[in-house]
N, C-alpha and C positions, 0 to 999 in steps of 0.2 A: 300524540305527534301528528300533526296534518300531512297527508301525501302531497307530493308535487303535482302541480296540473300538468296534464300533457298539453303540449302547444299544437293546435290544429293546424295542418298544412293547408296554404292558401290555396283554394280553388283558382286553378289556371283558366282565365278566359280564352277567349278567341283571340284577343290580341297578343297575349303570352305565346299559344300555340304558333301564331305566324311568326311572332320574332327568334323561336325555338328551330324551325324548320330550315331555313338556310344555313343556319351554323350546323346542324346534323347533317344536311346535304354535302356541305363542304368537309365536314369531319369523314364522310361515306367514300367521297373520291379521293381523297387523301389517302385513306386506309387501303384503297382498291390499287391506287398507283404505286404505293409502297409494298405491295403484296402481303398486307396484314389481313388475311383472309378471313380470319373470324370476327375482327373488328367490323370489316367490311360486310359481312353477312348482317350482324347485328344492327347496323346502321341502316341499311338498306332495307331490312324487315321493318323497322320502326317507320321508315319513311314511305313503305308501301302501305301500311295500316292507316297511315293517314292520309294518302292519297294514292290511288292505283295510276299512276303515270308510268308510259311505255320505258322511258329512259332509266327510272328507277328499278323496274323489273328487269330490265338488259343488265344493270349493274348488279343485282342480286344473282342473276345467271352466271355473270363472269365471277362472282365471288364463290359461287357455289363451285363452278368449274377450277378455279384455281385452289381452292381447299381440296377437293377430290384428288388432283393432281399430286399434291402434297403429302396426302393419306397415301396414295398408291406407292409414292417414292419410299414411303417408310414401311412399306409391306402391310398395312392395315387395309386389306382389301375389301373386307366386309363393310368397314366403316366407311372408306371411300365409295362403295355401292350405294350406300345410304346416302349421301350427299348428292351423287347422281340422279338418284330417284326424287330427292327433294326439287332438284332444278328441274326434271322432267315434268314434275307436279306443278310448274308455276304455269303450264297452258299446253293444251293439245296441240297447238300451233308451232311448239318448239320441238325442233328436229332433234333426234337421238344423236348425241355427239360421238365421233369416231371413238374416243376414249372411253365413252360409257360401254358402247359395244365391246370394245376389245376386254374390258373387265367382265362382261357378263360372259364373253366365251372364256375367258381365263378361269371364270368360279365354275364353269360346267353348266351354264345356263344360256346355251346358243338358240334356244327355241324362241325367245324374244327377238333376238337378232334377225332369224330366219324368216320369221312372221313379219317384220319390218320391210324385208326386201321383197317377200313373196305375196304379202297380205294386200288387201283392197287400198291400204294408204301408201303402197310403195312410190305410186305417182305423184303424191304430194311430196315426198322427200326432194330437194335439192340434187340435182345431179352431183355436184361433187361432194355431198353428203353420201350418196349411193356409192360413187366411187370410192370414198375412203372407208366405208364399212365393209365393202367387197375386199379392199386390199386388207384388212384386219382379218377376215375370214381364211383369206389366201395364205397370210404368214401363219395363222394357226394350224392350217393344213399341212404346210411345210414344217412344221414344229413337230409333227407327228398326230396331230389331232384329226385323223382322214374320217372320224366318224361322223364329223360334221358335212360331210358331203352327200350322206343317205338323207338329210333333211332338207337339201336343197332340189330344186326341180333338175332335169336332165339339162335344158338348154341354158342353165343359169352360168356364166363365165367362169365363176369360181370352180364349178365341178366340169366343166367341158375342158378347162386348159390345166388340170390339176394332174393328169397324168404325163403330160410332158415338162410341167414344171418338176414333178418328182422325179424322173427320167433324167433330167438335167442334174439334178442334185446328185444321184447316184453315180452319173458318170463322172463329175467332177471328184466325187470321193474315191473313185476307183482310178482317177487319172486318165480317162478315154476320151480324149480331146476330140476326135470324130464323133463319137456317140453324143458328146456334149454339144458340139455344133449342130447335130442334125435336130436334138431335141429343143434347142434354143430357137431353129428355125421355125418350129411348130407354134410357137407361142405369137399370138398376135401383138401387134405394138399397142392396142389398147386394153390389154389383158390385165385383170387384177394384179397379175404375176410379173408385169413390166418392170418395176424397180428390181426384182429378183433378177431379171434378164440382165439389167445393167451391173448390177454387182458380180455376176457370173462372168460376163464379159471382161470385167476390170481384172477379176483375179486371173483369167486366162490370159490377158495381154499384158501383166504387170514386167514380165521379164523382157519380154521384145521391145515393149514401148511403153515406159513407166508414164511419161507423161499422158499419153492418151487414156491409160488405166485411172488416173487420177481425174482426168476430164468425165470419163464415164461415171465415177462416183459421185462427182458433184452434180449429175444430173438427178441424184436422189435427194428429195425434200427432207429436211430435218425432222419435220413433223409426219413422215410416211411411216406406214406400219412396219418397213423393212428398215427403218434408220437404225436400230441396233446393230442389224447385221452389216448396214453401211459403216458405221463406227468400227466394228470389228474388223472390217476389211480394210479399212483406212490404216488403222493401227497396225494390221499384220504386214501392210506394204512399206512401212517406214524403215530406214536403216536401222543397224543394229544398236547404236549408239542412243539414235532419237526414240527407238522403239522402248528401250530400257527407261527412259527418262519419263516417256509419257505414259507406260505401263504402271509406274508408281501411282499416279493420279487417276487411274482407271478403277472401275468396279472388276471383283473378282471374276464374274460370269463373262464381262467383255473381254479381260485379258486372256482366259482360257480359250474362249472362240479363237482369238487372235493368235494364240500360240499354236492352235491346231491348224490353222490357215498357213502358218509360216512353215508347218511341217515338223514342229518339235515332237519328238516322242513323249509317251506318258511320264517315262521317269523325270525328264528333264522338267516338264510341266510341274510335277509335284514338288521339284527341287526350288523351283521358282514360287510356287505358291508358299512353301515353308520359310522361304527367305522373306515374302512380302508380309508374313505374320510376324517377324522380327521387329524390334523398334527402328527408329530410322539411324540409330547410330549403336548398333549392336555391339555388346562385348566380346573382346576376342574369346572369351570361355564359350558363349552362345555360338559364335561361328566355327570355332573348332569342333564343336559337336554336332553340328550341322554337317560339316564335311565328312566327320568318321561314319555317320549315318549314311551318307551317299557316296562313299568312296567307291563301290561298284561301278556307279555312272561315271563319276568323276575321274576315276583312275587312282589306282594307288600312288605312282610317283607325284602327280599334280597334286594330290591331297598332302602327301609328304612335305613337298614344297612351300605350299601355302600354310600348313602347319607351322613350320619354323619362321615363317614370315610374321604369323599371328603370336608367336612366343616372344618375338622381340617386341611387340606393341603391348603386351600383357603388363599389368602392373606389379610387376615382381622383380626382386634383385638378382632371383636365379632362374632364368628361362628354362633350363633343363627340368629344374624339379617343376617349374609350372606346368611343362609340357606332359610330365609324367601323371602329374594330379589330376590333369582333365582328361586323361585318357589318349593322349596323342601319341605318335610314334617314338620310338626311344631313338635319339641320334646318333649317328656313327661318328667316327673321329673328325671326318670332314666337316659334317654339319655342327657339331660341337664347336669348331674352330670358326665357322662361319656365324654361329650364335654369339661368341665371344667379341669378333669382329664387328659385328651390326651394334651391339651394345656399348662400345667404347667410343666416345665422341673425340674428334681429334682436339676440340678446344679444352677439354679436361686433361688428356695424356695423348699428346701427340706420338710420343716413341712407342707406346703400346699400340696404337692404332696403326701406325705403320708396320710394326712387328707381326700383328695379328693378320692383317692382309698379305703378307708374304709367307706367312705360315699356311694360310689356305692355299696360296699358289704352289707351294713344296708337295702339299699332300695331293692337288691334282696332277702336278708333274710325276708323282710316285704311280698313280693310276696311269697316266699315259705310257710310262717306262714299262709296267706289268701288263698292260694289255696287247693282246695279241694283233687287234685290228682297230687301233684307236679311233676315236671319233674326230674328224676334223674340227667339228665345233669345241672339241675339248681344248684345243691350242688356243683358240679365240677367248675360252672362260680363263686360261691360265694368264693371257696378255692382260685382261680386263683386270684380273685381281691385283696384278703387279702395278697397275696405275691407279688403283683405287685409292692407294694411301696418299698419293701426290695429288689426286684429283679432290679428296675430301679435306685436306690440311692446306691445298694451294702452297705446297712446299717449295717449289722452283717459281714462284710468282715472279713477275716480272723485275720487281726491285731486290730479288735475291742474287748475289754473287757468289760464285764458288768459294768456299773456305780453304779448300787444299787438304783439308784433313780426312782421311778415308774413314774415320769413325763419327764424321759429324753428320747431322741431320740430313743436310742437303745433299751430302755425298752419296748417302744410303738412298735417297730418294730417286736420285739420277741413276745410280747403278741398276735399281729395280726398272726404272722406265727403259734403260738401254735393254737391260735382258727381256722385257715385253717385246721389243722389237725382233727378237729372235722367234717368238711364237706368232706374232702378227706383224711382219713386215710392211704392212699395207696402211698403216696408221700414220698418215702425213701429219697430223697434228702433233705427234708425239716427237717426230724428228724436229719440227719447227720450234717446239718447248725445248728441247735439249741443245738445239744449235743456239737459241738465244741465251740460254743459261751458260754455254761455255763462252760465248761472245763477251757475255759481262766480265767475266773472270780472264779476259783476254788468252784463253786456252783455245788459240785458234787449231792447233793440230786435231784436237778432239773434234771441234766443229767442222772442220773440213772433212774428216773422216764420214761423219754422219751425213754432210751434205752431198758426198759423192755417192752415199748408199740410197739417198732420196732422189736425186736426180737420175739415178739409173732407171728409177721408175716412173717417175715424172720429168721429164728432161725439159719441157717448155712450162712448167708450173711457175705461176707469177710470183708467188709467196717465196719459193726457192731460189728464183733469179736473184729477187732483192736480198734475201740472206746471202747469196753467194757474192753480190755485189758490196754488201755490208762487211763481208770478212776480208775482202779484197781492200775495202778503204781501211779496216782496222790494221792490215798488215803493210799498209803503205804502198799497195800495188796499184798505182792510180790508172795504169793503162789496162790493167785486166778489168778494173772497176767500170773505165769507160766502155770498153767492149761490151760488158755485161749489161751497162746502161743502155748501150745502143738495141740490143737484143730484147730490153724491157721496152723500150719506146717504139720498136717496130711492132710490138704486139699491142703496147697501149699507148698510143701517142699523147696523150693529155696527162699522163703520169707525171704530175708537178712535183711530188715527193721525191722521184728518183733524181729530177734536175737539181732540186734543191740541196740532197745530199751531196751530190757531186761538186756544185759550186762550193759548199762549206768545207769539202775535202781538200779541194786546189786551193782555198785561200788558207786553211792550215798547212798546206805544204809549202805555200808561199811563205809564211812566218817561219817556217824551219829554214828556208833558203836564205832569208833575211838575217837570221841570227847566226849562220854560216858565212855571211858578208858575200854570198852569191846573189846578188840582187839581178842579174841578168836571169839566172833560172828562176828567180822569184817572178820576173816580169812574163816568162813563158808560162808560169803555173797561173797568173792572172788573166792571159790572153786566153788560155784553155778555159778557165771559169767563166769568163764573158762569152764563151761560145756556148755554154752549157746554160747560161741564165734563159729562164723561161718567161721572164716578164720583165717590164721596163724599171721598175724599181730594183730588182735585183740587179740589172746591168748598170744602172746608175751608181749602186754601191760599188759594184767592182770596178767602175771607171774612176770611181773617188780614190779609191785604195790604189790604183795605177799611178794617178797624178801625185798622191802622196809620196809613192815610192820614188818617183822623179823628183819631187822637193827634197825628199832625204840625200838623194844622189847629187844635190846642188845643181841640177839642171836648170840654167837660167831662164830659158824659154818656156818650158812647163811650168817653173815657179811663177813666172809674172803671170802667165795664163790664168793659173789657178787663183793668183791674187786679186787678179782683175774681176773674176767671177765672184770671189768672197765679197769684196769690197761691194759690187753689184748687188748682192743679196741683202747685205748689210744697210744700204741705202733704200731697199726696197721694204726694209722692215723686220727682216730676219734677226733673230736674239740666239738665246741659249740653246734653243733646239737646233739650229743649224750648227753651232760651235760644238755641240755634243755628238752630231753626226760625224763631224771630223775627228773627234777625239777617239769615237769607237772604232772608226775606220783605221785610225793610227795604232790603235791597241790590238785590233785584229792582225796586223803584220808586225806587231812588236816595236813600232817606233817611236822615238822620244817625242812626246807633246811638245816640250819646251822647245826643242830644235826647230820643229815645224812651225810653231808660232813665231819664233824670231825670223827664220827665213820667210815666211808670209807676211811678216811685220803686224801680227795681229795684236790687240790689246787684250786685258782682261774682258771675258764676255760680261754682259749685262742681261738681266732678266726684263723682257719688253713688258708684259701683261699677262693677265691670265692664260690666254690663248697659247702664249709661249711656255709658259708653266706646264699647262696641259699637255702639250706637245712634246716638251722635254721628257716629262714622266712617262709618256708612252714610249717615247725612243727608247729609255732607260730599261723599261719593262720588257720590251722586245728583245732587247740585248740578252738581259737576263734568262728569258724563255729560250735561247739558244746557247744557254750555257757560257755566255761571255760577260764576264764581271769587269767593271772599269777598272782601269790601272790606278795606282796611287797618284799620278798626274791627274788624270781624268778625274778621280775623287776630289781631290784638292780643288780642281777648278769649280767644279760642282759646289763644294762647300763654300767656297768663295763667292759664288753668284747666288745663292738659295737665301742666306739670309734676310734680303729683301723681297722675299715672294710673296705674292697676295694671296696667302693661305684663306684669309677670309672669305675670298670671292668664290672658293670652291663649295661644291655641295657636300652633304654628309658622306655620301658614296664616295665622290671623288677624293675626300680627304682621307677615308680610311683605305682606300687603294693606293693613295700616295704614301701612306705610313707603312703599308706593306712593302711597296717598291722600294722605299729608302732603308727599310730594315734589311731586305735582301742585298742592298748594295753598300750597307755598313755606313750609310751616311746619317750618323747619329746625333748630330747636332741639328741638322735639316728636320730630321724626324721630330725631334723632341719640340721644336718650333711650330710645326705642323699640328702636333697632338695639343701643345698648350693653346695655340688658336682655336682648336675644335673645342676643348674644354670650357673656352670662353662663351661659346655658343650653345653647347650641351654640357652643361656643368654636371661633374660627377659619372659621365658615359663611361661605362666599364670599359670598353675597347681601346679608347683614347686615354684612359687613365694607365692601362698596360703599355701602349705605345710609348707614353711618356716616361714611365718607369724603366722600362727597357732601355730607351735611348738615353736616359741619365746614368743608367749604372750597366755600359754595356759588358762589363768584365765581370758582373756580379754585385749585388748589394753590398756596400762596404761599412754599412751602420753609422755612416756620418749623419744622416737625417732620418730619425725613426718615424718622422711624420709622414717621410713618403711611403715607408712600409705601412703604416696604418692606413693610409689612404687607400692604397693597393688592397688590402684586405677587406675594406668597406667596399670597394669596388668589386672584389669576388662576391660576397653576400649580395649585392645588387644584381650582379649577373644571374646568380641562383634565383634570386626571387623574380628574375624577369624570363626565367626559361631559357637562358641564353648559355646552352650547357658548352657550345664550343669555345666561347669566350671565358667561361669559368675555368674549364680545363687547362686552357692557355695561362691563365693567370696563376692555377694552381701550380703547375710547372716552373713558372718564374720564381714563386716566394720562396725564400730561402727556409725550407722546412715546412711543417704543416702549419705555422703560423701561430698566433696568440691563441690559446685553446688547444693546441697541439704541443710539439715539440718546440723547445727555443731554437731560434737560427743558430746555425755553425758559427763559431767565431771567425772572424775576418783574417786573413792573414796580415802578419806585423812584421815585414822584413826589415832588418837592420843594414845600414851602410856598411858595405865590406864584408857582409856575412858570407862564409863559403859553402860550399855544395857536399864537402866531404862529410863524412860521420863524425869525425873528430871535431869538424867545425861546430856541428851540432850539440855537441855533448855540453850539458850544463854542469859547472861544477858543485859540489855539495854546499860550497858556502854560498852559494847563490841562493839556494833553497833555503838555508838557515837566515839569510837576510831577509828573504820574504816572509818568513814567518816571524821576524823579529821587527822589521821596519815597514812592511805593508808592501803591496804590489806596486803602488804610484811612486813610492820612494825609491824602490830598487830599480824601476825602470828609468827613473832619472840618473840613478848612479851608473847604470849600464849605458846611457846615452842613448836612449828610445828618442825618435824624433816626437816633438809635441803632437803630431796627428795620430801616432800610435798610443799615446797616453790619453789623448781624448778619446780614442775608440775604447780603450780600457774602462774610462769614467762611464762612457755610455753602456757598458755591459754591467758596470757595478749598480747602475740606477735601474736596469731591468731586473738584476736577480739579488741585489743586496751585496754590500761590501764583503761580508764573512763567506757568502756562497761564492763568489767570484775568486777570493782568497783560497778557499780550501778546494775550487775546481782547479786551479793553477797547480797548487801544491799536489795534488792527485796526478795531474798528467806528468809533472816532473817527476814524481816517485816512480812512475812506470818505466823508466829507464833513460840511460844518456843518449840513446839514438833516436828520441823523439824531440823534434825541433819545436821548442816552446812558442816560436814566434812565425811559424809557417804551417807546417803539415798537422793541423788539428783534425782528430777523428770526426765521423760523420755524426751528425745529429742523431739521438735516441728517441723513439716514438713516445717516451713518457713526458708528460707535461711539467713544466717548472713548478716546482712548489713556493708560490708567492706568499709574501707575509711571515717568512720564516724568522722565528725569534733571533735576534741579533746577538752575538757573543758566544753562540755555539761553535765550539771548536771540533776538528776532525778527531783529535785524539779521544774524545767522549762518546763518538757518534757511534761505536760499537756497543756500548752499554743500553742503546735505545733501539730494540728491532724494526721499529716503524720509521725510523729516521733513514730516509733514502741516502745513499752515498751520492755525492755531488757528481762523481765519475759517471754515473749513470745518466746524468742529464744533457751529456754531451756525446 
């Protein structure tokens, strides 16, 4: 077997050498710029071998310096010194770098550095180089290596100024400011210790002049021999929070020096260092054991409280057992109650959460009663515990009204809040929260009682004055409300909300006077409202209401004036929006819109164009936002004008807003029309499918068109796929039951003409049940005179569930008892899904023989 012949490498000629050098030079420069020191060293050494160029030799020197610094940072000092010596070997003219000198001193070889300063070649060193090396020696001397001074001449600045520099250090450590100032004065400006002087002055001035201290530290260069001390001083002068954040990223030696400069005792420094050795997110077990080791420094009470807090965050169902297991303190009765309260979420069990915080408050109250000299802060703690249940669960939220039952959730929370005020009567927010809660329930006596207590402490508080005005308005005390409003406006003249509430209250009172046929008093209320109106728009509305009241009283002059104004507006292009303004003003006073239209000789309104439609919807929405719903006459007027509305001219957002407004106004036909128009442009859009379905079946789905139900269920799936959770939830609420795939929808109501409401009227004779079993559901319904619509509904149910299933279901329901209305009060749907494809002919009588056969009663 023959051996493979080795391929000989081609000998590179001069031409190939010339082509490789530019690429190698480019690679060397890139490595040096990227601080890839070893690659840069290798590349530049190769280049210097090819040609001894000054720029390549300088690049190699820079790469050596970078690599040496990298090794020094890693603590590999001997290896770093070898690199520095390689750099020095590049040529005798290359001066020793200050970092090289510092490393020699650090490794106990100062002789070479001293010789460099005192030998015959000292004058050959650049001035900046000599100053940097002297600073390195000075920093070493202050670090405790005073033996260096013996190798230096007497007139060398490092030796000559050393005594003053060390004296300054000793004076700072002893806190002798006078001696420190004297020592610093003995150090010349050009001394190798000048950066040390700046640092000491900054530490001396940081309390009286922190900005000056920072300026002094900034004078020390980052490459100075004293730069580490500058960084420690800068860190020590930071505020507490900033210091803790910065210390997490600093080295341990730097942090220790900074802690000493901040005045931390050794025990605190040891605690900090132990905390720093933990992970970024230490476990509660590690933290609590650390606290126990340092409880003498931290204090037993503080460690006890923090241990309880850690027990709550431990991954354990029994915090007390976990606390015992890790060596924590054994909790007393109050601490056990606190642990229980902390671990109960109001979302999971609101009753237990409220009760647990009340239990904690009771235990503190016992301590208060048994203490000879109770701590004033203990009363505040009791108050906070009594408020904690409401604060966590938001029990008395703005939408909650008093139930009136003393055992209900909100009543107990309100009782605890009132009790908290006896311990801490200076909590203004609690007064306002309780006043708002009682106002919502029209419990004005309780609201006034709390208001009086609060105003005795804060008589000119704006929020309390507004609450007093609201209570007066609730009670119909308009004069008192006006007096309070003047007090508020004297303090806050631009408070438009107060003016608006007063105007609204006077308009409401005018409506009551109209209902009592006291139009004279109603005009007085409107005049008062006009005086409180703070903007032109509100004044116009009040003036319109006043004019309509005159028309209602058949005042010929005022009627003629208003008629002329309306006719002029109609000629100028006013349409439905203007007529809606009239209608809402009439509704606000409880006036008959039909009567007003006849006296003003107004025809049915017409919708002009897109702008008129948008303006009309905006006016309607504004009225709804003010809790003013359109009357029956106004709704009929809108229903008559909106069928020809240009819905297609609206944008998607405008159409969605329009559908919501029409929903709130119960204008179902117009809403269905708007949603249908939107679906032509955006087929299958879930939100518009929802609007169309709700508008078509405002009283609930009646199963006349199953296609509508299936379309809505498809819209639900599409909303889920699109991530539109809000629309999906709204559709889910509208669907009659969980839908196909869940329980079947509940049966629709089937009222018969002339059916009574008494229990006897709902009783179904036994012969009816027999007839249903013999003749079938449809035939019996026909015999009983059920309307064709009801029979069609039953047929739809039979198509969904099967004839036998529907028959058995009705028989089961009728067998429940005579008090069940077979054509009205159907039970709620059961969550079990219907059994589709059930074998036909299976009778109820033999269903018990098969355990797997579900009873049809469970389906509904």
